[in-house]
N, C-alpha and C positions, 0 to 999 in steps of 0.2 A: 504494500500500500504506500503510495507516495506521501511524503511529508506535506503538511499543510503550509502553504506560503504565508508569510507575515502579511498583515493588511497592506503595508506599503508595497511589498512585492506583488501582491495580487492586483493592486491598482495599476502598477506598471505593466503587468501582463495584459490587463484589460485595455489599457491605452494602446499597447503594441498590437494586440489582436485586431482592434477596431481600425487602427491605422492601416494595417495590412489588408483588412477587408475592403477598405476604400482605395487600396493600391496607391497609398501615399508614401513618400519617403519621409524620413525625419526632417529633412530640409524643407520639404513642401509643407509639412505640418507646422514647422517653425515659422515659415513665412505667413501661413494662414492665421496663426494664433498670435503672432508678435512675440513669441517666446524663442529663446536661443536653442539651436539644434543640440548643443552639448547638454543643456538642461533637460531637454526632452529625453535624450539618451539616458541620462542619470535617473529620470523618473521611471523609464521603462525597465531599468535594471534594479530598481528598488533602492537606489543610492540617495534619492532625494524624495522628500515628502512635500508635495505642492500645497501652497496656501489655498484657501477657498477661492480667492479671486483667480489664481492661476488654474485651478481645477475647472472653474467655469469657462475660462478661455479655451482650455483643452477640449472640454466637452463640446462647446459650440463649434469648434473647428473640426470635430469628429462627427458633426451632425447628430449629436445626442444632447439630452438634457443632463445636467449635473447628476440628478438622481438616477438616470439610466446608466451613466458611467459607473457610479458607485454600486448599483445593483449588479452590473457585470463583474466588478471586482469582488463583491461578496459571493457571487456564484463560483468564481474561481477559488476563492478562499475556502468555501464549503465543500467543493467537489474538485479537488486538484487532479490534474491529469499527469500520468507518468511522463518523465522526460524522455525525449527521443532515444531509442536504443535500450530503454529499460523495460524488462518484461512485465 
C-alpha cells in the first residue's frame, strides 16, 4: 500500500495533474497565473506551500475553483496511487 502524501505534496500532485490534463507547461502556467515557473515547480514537488491568494491564482489559471483544486488534493491524499514501477 502506498504511503499517504502530506497535504502539501498532495496539493502539488493535484496542480501537476491538472496542468498536464490541460497540456500546459510550467512556463505556460506561470505566464497565465503571474507566478514564477520555479515557484510552481516547488509547489508541484511539495517544497512550497502556497498562500491562499497564490492558490486562487493557480486554480483560476487551471480553470478550477479554489475548492475544486483543494478537493482534488484531498482525493489524492485519501487515495494515493503507487509510484510508477511499484507493484
